[in-house]
C-alpha positions, 0 to 999 in steps of 0.5 A: 957777325956782319953779312960778308963775314958770314959768307967768308966764314962758311967758304971752304977754300981760299978760292971761295973766299977770294971769289966772294971778296972779289965780288964785293970789291967789284960792287964797291967799285961800281958804287963809287963810280956811280957816286963820282959820276953823279958828283961830276954831273952836278958840279956847277949846278948849285947843288952839292953832292956830299961824300957817300956815307960809310953805310952806302957801301956795306953789303947789307944795304946792297945785298940784292945788287950783290946777287945780281953781280954774282949772276954776272960772275956765274955767266962768265962775264969779265970783271971790267964788264961786271963792274960796268953792269953793276954801275948801270944796275945802281942807276936803275935801282936809284931811278926805281927808288926815286919813282917809288918815293914820288908815288908813295910821297916819301923820301928814301935817300938816293943821293945825299945832297944839300937840298932841304929835306922839305923838298923831298919831291924835287930830291926824288926828281933830281935822283931820277934825272941824275941817275939817268945821266950817270947811266948814259955816261957809264955806257959811253965810258965803256965805249971809250974803253972799248968794252962795248961798241957805239951801237951797243950804247944806244941799244943798251940805253933804250933796253934799260928804259924798256925794262923799267917801263914794263914794271912801272906800267903796273904801278901806274895801274894801281895809282887810283886804287883797285876795284876788284880783288883778283885771284891769288894766282892772277896776282902773281901772274898779272901783277907781281910778274911785272911789279917785282919779277921783271924788276929782278930780271932788269939787271940783265937788260944791258948784258943781254944786249952786249954779251954774246951768250947763249940765250938759254944760259941767260934764261936759266939765270934770270929765271932764278932771279925772277923766283927770288923776286916773286918770293920777296914780293910775297913776303912784302905782301905779308908785312904790308897786308893791312897797308895794302888793303887800306890803300886798295892795292893788289896783295897776294895774301889779301887775295888768299883771304878774300877768295878762301884759297889755300895751297894745300886745300885748293879752292876749299873755304879757309876763312869765314865771311867774318874775315872778309867783313874785317877786310871790307871794314879795314879798307874803308878806313882813312888812316895813313899812319900806324899800320899793323905789320902783324895784321896777317896773324889774324888770318893764320891759314892765309899766312901759312899758305903765303909763307909756303909759297914764298919759301918755295920760290926763294929756295928754288931761285937761290939754289938755282942761282948759286953754283953747286960749290957756292950753295951754302950762300943760298941759305944765307941769302934766304935768311937775310932777305926774310929778316930784312923784309921783316917777314921772318917772324911769320915763317917756320924756322929756316 
């Protein structure tokens, strides 16, 4: 059963079904608008943008964007503005993916163009440039439709850049590799706070400029998204442990191993020097392929501590995000995210 049907089948009323189906239609409209605007921008450039593949619209590929869209709905934002913000969010998402592609020297498709696959770096540059222009066009069109004012276009455009820059600055700090393994809580507060926590708040950068809304109400919603983001990042760290050690990146699980800390045991030693030596040996390897995503199983105490922390954050965030009558979607959300990241095999039954 696909993800949308799981949500619809668990909806207890026609009103709920209509709500979640309506949000999916909002998301599809935003995705179409992003792609169609990009097509118009590229017209005459000598680069052809193909029609979007069917998988581009499925909920499984856009579930986090769906969560952001739900947060706009929960805040009482009108449908037209929800679609506008979701389109802006697709631009931000595309720019982040383009930057990640360049930093990681890979290519995860954003825009399906006729450029040669060998030109992956330029494809990423093009994705970033086009998405930035789509963002401005989206805001400008919103102004023409009287959804936002002219002054808000400039303010929102600038704020969206500031939101991503805060996240990107942290990534830049790791490009040459880290020299010290900082404490686990410092990984969360000084690294993942910027790397992922603020990234999950960034879809609210534009609405916070435009909507006349109680800041406290916005804060409760963005705090819930923040917790989901940090929970997801810890799950990523569990899967990417070996890769991050080799590439000398900050990793919450690596810090738990190195500093011998456990959520349950405070600062008690939970791993032997043998395990520290294993980390040192692994960090000295130069292999760039064949990373073992199950490497964390060699460190069961750190695995259990990380799993407990991640699930606590995901549960807090998801249950705070969804309205009481929609709380059943929190369980669907947690299960889907853990499976999508590939960390479900390291977690207790959920």
